[in-house]
N, C-alpha and C positions, 0 to 999 in steps of 0.2 A: 780550639774547639771553645764555646761560649760556656760558662758554668750555669749549669740548670740548678743544682745544689745552692739554696740560698745561704744556708749556715755551714759552709765546707771547711772553714778555716776552724771554728769550733769543733765539729767532728774530729776534723784530723789533728788536734791539737793533743791529743795521746801518744802513747808510743806504740800503737798499734800499726803495722804496717798495711797491714790486710784492710783497714777502712779506706785509705786513701785508694786503693786496689779496686775495691768494689763501687767506690763511688765513678772514677774513672770509666769502668766499664758500664754501668748502668747509666752515665751520661751517654756516653756512646749509642748504646743500644736505644735508649728514648729517642734521640734523634732519627733513628731508622724506622721506627714506628709512629712517627709523627704525620697527618694526615698528608700534610704537602710532599714529603718523602714517597709514601706510598701511591698518591694520585698519580705524582710524577711520574712513576715508575709504571704505574698500569694504563696512562691515558695518554694517548698521542694524535694529534689533528695535523693532517696533511693533506692539503689540496680539497679542503671541506669533507673528508672521509675521516670520521674519530675511529678510533682502533681502541678497543678495552680488551685488555689481554689480548687475545686472537681473533675477537669479531670485530669487524668493519662496519660502520654506520655510516651512509651518507646523511648530511646534516643541511643538503640543499633542500629548497620550496619545492622541488619536483619528488622528493620523498617524503618529507614531512611537513605538514603546514603549521604546527605547532611544537614547541618543545617545552615540556612543562619539569617543574623540580620539584619534589617531595622528599622529606628526610625528617631524621630524628638522632638524637642520642649525642654524648659528650664530645666526639669529634665534628660534630656538625657544622660549626661555624667555619672551622678550616677547610672542610671539604667543599664547602658552598663555595668559597672565595677560591679555592684551586678549580673549582670545575670553572667557574666562570672566566678564570684566566685562560687554562685549557681551550674553550670550545667558544669564547666571546662572549661578554654577556650580552649584546643584541641579539645574539640568536635565541634566548631565554624569553618566552613569552609571559611566563608567571611560575613563580616558585615560592614555597612555604616550607621551613626546616625548623622544628625544635630543637632547642638548646639549653643547656644547664644555665643557671640564673650567675652571672659575672663571667660567662666566659666569651661573650661577644669582644670586648677590649677595642684592639685595635684592628680587629677584623674588618674591612670594606667591601662591602656585597652591594652592587647596582639591580640587579632585577630580583634577586632572591630575598624575601624577607623572612628575618631571624625573627623566632618566638622564643622569648624565655620563661622555661618553664622547669617545673618541680623534679626534686630527687632527694632521696630515694623514694619516695611516694610521689603520686602526680598530683597536680594543684589544677586549678581553674583554668591555666594559660594552656595545660595540656589538654584538657579537652577542647580549650579555644581552637588550637592547632590540629587536633584530630578531627574536629569537624569542617575546617576549611579544605584541609587535604584530603579529608573523604569526598569532600563534595566537588573538590576540583577533578579528582580523577574520574568520578561518576561524569562529567560532561565531556571526558574526550572520546574520539572516536578512532576509526582506522587510518587515519591520515596524521595522526598525533603520535609523537614520541614522550614517554614520562621516563626521567631519569631519578632514581632513588639513590639517597645517601644516608644507608643507616650505619649505627657504631652502638657501643655499649652505652647502655642507661637509657635506651629511648623507650623501653618497656613503662618506665614511669612518665616520661616525657611526651607523650603520644599516649593520646585516650580517647575514646568514646564510648562510654558505659551501655553494657546491653541493657535491653527494654526492663524495666522495673527493678535496676541496679543504680544506686547512686554513686556518685563521686566518693560522697562521705565514707560508703559502705565499703567501697574496693579500698582506699585510704586505710581504713582499720582493719581490713584483712590481711593486705600487705604487712602492715605494722605488725601484726600478730605472727605472723609466718617468719618475718624477720628476726622476731625476738626470740623464738624458739631454735632458729638457727638451721630453717630450710634452706636448702639448697637452690640456685637460680633456675636449673631445672624444675624443681617442684614448686617454686614461687610463680613462675611462670605458665605451667599446666594451670594452675586455679585461674590465674590473671588472664590467661585466653577465652575461659569460659564465662568469663562475668564481662566481657569485651566484644563491640561490633567489629573491630579492626584488628583485633591479635589472631595470632593464629593464621594468615591467610586473609584474612577480611578485609583488610584494607585495598583488595583488588576487587574491582566492582563485579559483581556475578555475572553480569552479562559481557563482560570484558572482551573488548576488540582493537585494544589500544598496545600497541608492544611497549612494556614497561622493562626496563634495565635497572637493577638495584645493586648498587657497590656498596658491599659490607667490610666494615672493620671488626673484626670480630674479638669480643671480650668473654667468650664462652669456652670452658675447657672442652676440647675439641672440636671447637670450632664447627658446631652443628647452628648452620644458618636457621632452622625451626627454631632454635630458644633464642639467638642474637635479637633483642629487642622485640621478644616474643613472637618473632617470624612475621610481620606484618603482610609480607607477599609471598610467603614461604608456605606450601602444603603443611598441614599440621596433622603428626602422628599421634598428639595424646587426646584424651575423650573426657566425657564428663565422670564418668566411672572414675578415672586416675585422678582427676581433681578432687572429688569426694575422697578417696583415699589418702590422698595426702594429708587433708585435714584432721580425719580418722586417725591417720597414723601420729600424729603430732599432738593428739589428746585436744583439739580446739574447735572439734566439728560442730560441738554444740554452744560454743561461746562466740563464733563468729555471728554476725547481721544474719538476723532472720531471713532476710530476703536472699542471701547470697548461698546458705542451706538448703533453702527450698529450689532454687534455680538449680544446683547441681544434683538434687536430689531427684527432681522431676527429668531433668534432662538425664542423667543415669539411666532412669525407667523408660525411657522412650516418648516422652510426651511430646507432641507434635510441634508443640509453639516453642521448644526450644530445640532448634536445631544444631546439629554437631558443626563444629567447625570444617572448614572445607579442608580434604582429603587428596593425598596423591591421585593424580589421574583426573582429578576436578577439570572442566572444560575450561575453567575461567584462568589455567596458568600456563594455557598453549602459547601466550606470546609474552610469558614472562620468563624471564632470565635474571637470577641471582648470582652477582660473581665475588667469590672472597679475594680482596685485595691485600689482606694485613691480618695478622693475629700475633698471638703469643711467640709461637715457633720462631717466627721471621726475626724476632728482637733477639732471641735466645741464637738463635743461629749467627747474627751479626756478631754478637759477645764473643762467641767463639774465635769467629774469624779474627777480630780484633786483638784478643789475646793470644791467640796463637802466632800473630805477625809480630807484637811487641815482646811477647817472654816467651821466644822459640824453645826453651828449656823446660819449661813448667808443664806439668802433667795437666790437663784441662779437660774437661767432663761435662758433657749435657746431661742431665738426668730426666729431660723430658718435660712437657708441660700439661700434666694431668696431676698434679699435687693437689688433692682435695682431703676434706676433713674436719675435726674440730680444731682450729688454729692451734690453743693452747697445747692440744695431745699431739699435734702434727709437729708443733717446734720441739717438742721432747724426744720424740723418736729421732726424729733428724740430727739432734743434738749428739744422740747416743751413738749412731752411724758413724759421725764425724769424730767420735771419739775414739771408736774402733780403728778407723784409718789413721788417725793422729798418731796410736799407740801399736801400729801394725798389727791388729787383730782381725783375721778373716770377718767378713761380713755379707750373709746371705743376700742382702739387698744391693749392696754396692760392692760386686764381685771385681776383682782386678784393679780396683783405684787405690794407687798407692800414693803415700804424702812424701813430699810437698807437692800440693796441687788446689787447684781451682774449680770448683762447682757450679755451675749454673742450672736453675731448673724455673719451672714458671707453673701457674695453675691458680686456682682460689680457692680458700679454705671459706669457713665459716663458724660464725661466732655466739655461740648460746648466752644471750644478755640476761644476764640475773642481778647485776648491780647498776647504780646510775652515774657511772665515769664515765671519763673522754677516753677515747682510743677506737682500735678499728682491729681486724684480723690480723695485718702485719706484725702491729706491733704486740698483738696477743702472741702470735707466733714467736716472736723476737724473746717474748717475756718466758714463754715456756722453754726454749732454749738455755736461756740465761739460767734458769733453773736449775738445768744441768749440767752446764760449763762452769758456772761461776764464775771465777777469775781466771780460768783456763788461758794461757798467754800463747797457746800455741794455734789456737782457733778463734777466727773472727768471721760473723754470720751478719748477712744482712736481709731483710725481708721488705722489699718498695713495692709498692704501688705504681702503675702507668699513668693513672689519672689526677696523682697529686693529692688526692685527698683519702685519707685513710679513715674510712669509718667516721665516727663523732669526734674528730680531729683537724687540726689543721697541717698536721703532719703526712707525710706520703707513705711513712712505716719508719722502721727503727734499726740501730746495728746493736748487736751483742757481742761485747768483748771485754776484754780485760779491763780497759781505762774505764770504759762505763760502769761494769761490775765495781770497782774500787771508788768510785765517786759516788755510786749509790751509797755503798758502807758507808764514807765519812758522812754522808748527810742522812744517815738513818732511813734509808728508804726500804721499804719491805715488797720484794716482788708479788710474793705470793698473795698480801693483802691487796697489793694494786690492780693483780687480776681476779681475785674473787669479788671485786667492785667495777669489774671491767674498767679499769682505771689505767690501762697501759700507759696513754698518753702522758699523762700528769707524771709517771715514773721516768719515761724514757726521757721527756722534756727537762725534768731537775737533774737527772744523771749524765746529760749530756748526749743522750744515744739517739734523739728523734730526728729524723730526716726531713727537712721543708724544703719544697720546691712552689708552693703554689699551683694551682691548675694549670695542667699541661696542657690542654687540646686535645688530648688521645686518651685511649683508653683500651688496653689489649692484656687483662688481666692482672696478674701480679707477678714478681720476679723475685727469686733467691737466688743468695751467693755465699758460699761458703771457701773462705783462704786457711788452709789447712798444711799445718807445719809436722814434720816429724819428731816426736819426742824423742831426743838423743838418748 
């Protein structure tokens, strides 16, 4: 298997056996959630009939006059290339997909145009792509087929502001929500009500076109209404909910005035501020959203890999729904791992005994108070190291699947004895680093930062813990 972790040699230079095991498992899992793997597993063309999961679609001219492609997200470039490869680029009449800056690389597409856009906040190209895709879909009719390619990151990379709302106001509101540690569902609830195309709004109001959206989820629980803010999915959220999010984080009166006004008037039923389309809306009758990959898929492949290669090891999957404040989650998990290592019962991890390997997934949040460099995975690793310190029996890794952990070039970090001792030798203080949200500087200098570069996929984050029994 090709080595994905660029600084693997440095990371494995210490005496922590668990580090190599974690990186092996991570790399195996990452291959399984690459767009190429998920598209290949879920799409098949045979005699002019395209099978997507269990749905068969005839691609000849007698069935559809035009096939158009729309999409957005971190996996968009690879998904576009794979779609052209499966159905044949010549079958595609027109296509536009917004992707992160720097993600196109060696991707080659013929008919689908890739538009590099901003993340984690939208930019002018996000709006450019949103307008182009919105207009393309409005022109389609009953003899046309639209195939969507949606993945994590799409909320920022595809945007058409609602009337009276500017891009700058959306950017400022998004930044404020990120700074206070709002989770992705809360952020998307607000963004849906500031946009023309989120929350099902990308589907034309009088839609009579068959639309099939292929989705790779980066949302905990794989709620397709939250993925990329659900551009082709019915929306359960409301103006009142969005208003409540801002009020709950005490930023209701500091967001741009136009944002406050829109949410308040929409909540009060002002007819000029229509709600997002809800389940049962006519426009969704010919729309199908298909999940082709998520965090759980990667975790399950990791479990199979470990059981095949380490049959005597206790291996456990803890689910893919870990959320909360990153530093706090890291501390809490570390305390539970100590219980396992020392043979104490733990109410959260019953029946698990060391030696063992644990795998889990999810997405935590960071309440930004400092101006350092880092991200949620490195914050989690920092919280874990605060509790474990130089424990030689436990090695823990927190890694993102997209290759970019917050405001850093790392994908996450390893908390181990070797990293802790190197930090001590260099006089590094984890508490000081975390207080300034500077986890990347700490782990980069302590030799625990994991670097992959952008991976081209996004299915949340993974956690790994290798635990030995204290003798």
